[in-house]
C-alpha positions in Angstrom: 48.0 -33.0 76.1 50.4 -35.5 77.8 51.8 -35.8 81.3 48.7 -34.6 83.2 49.2 -34.3 86.9 46.1 -36.1 88.3 46.1 -33.9 91.4 46.2 -30.7 89.4 43.5 -32.1 87.1 41.2 -32.9 90.0 41.8 -29.5 91.6 41.1 -27.7 88.3 38.0 -29.8 87.8 36.7 -29.2 91.2 37.3 -25.4 91.0 35.6 -25.2 87.6 32.5 -27.3 88.6 32.1 -25.5 92.0 32.2 -22.2 90.2 29.1 -22.9 88.0 30.6 -20.3 85.7 30.3 -21.4 82.1 33.4 -19.6 80.9 35.5 -21.2 83.7 34.1 -24.6 82.9 34.8 -24.3 79.2 38.3 -23.1 80.0 38.9 -26.2 82.1 37.5 -28.4 79.3 39.8 -26.8 76.7 42.9 -26.9 78.9 42.6 -30.7 79.2 41.3 -31.4 75.7 37.9 -32.7 77.0 35.3 -32.8 74.3 32.0 -31.7 75.7 29.6 -31.3 72.9 28.9 -27.6 72.6 25.2 -27.3 73.0 23.2 -24.4 71.9 20.4 -25.2 74.4 21.5 -23.9 77.8 19.4 -26.5 79.7 21.3 -29.3 78.0 24.7 -27.8 78.8 23.8 -27.3 82.4 22.1 -30.6 82.8 25.3 -32.2 81.7 27.3 -30.2 84.2 25.0 -30.9 87.1 24.9 -34.6 86.3 28.7 -34.6 86.3 28.8 -32.9 89.7 26.5 -35.6 91.1 28.6 -38.5 89.8 32.0 -37.2 90.9 33.4 -39.1 93.9 34.6 -36.7 96.6 32.5 -33.8 95.3 30.9 -31.9 98.2 27.6 -33.5 99.1 26.0 -30.0 99.6 26.9 -29.2 96.0 25.6 -32.6 94.8 22.3 -31.8 96.5 22.3 -28.4 94.8 22.7 -30.1 91.5 19.9 -32.6 92.2 17.6 -29.7 93.1 18.5 -27.9 89.8 17.7 -31.1 87.8 14.4 -31.8 89.7 13.3 -28.2 89.3 13.4 -28.8 85.5 11.9 -32.2 85.6 15.2 -33.9 84.6 16.6 -37.2 85.9 20.0 -37.4 87.5 21.1 -39.8 84.7 20.0 -39.4 81.1 17.5 -41.9 79.9 16.3 -42.7 83.4 
């Protein structure tokens, strides 16, 4: 895909990640040709999504905290390998 409007990309990304809906997230990834390893393990998929939410500048702090709680509840670090 070429000529991506950065504002539209950010809006689509935020909408998908705020939804916490797997189908909506996968549609966003496909729309922009983002390769996100398709994981069969649900926890691995969601850990990646929650880590992404935490690292995004400008993502609502309330939502980042929600993702931190999700990771902590499963004994997972905010960053892999940490």
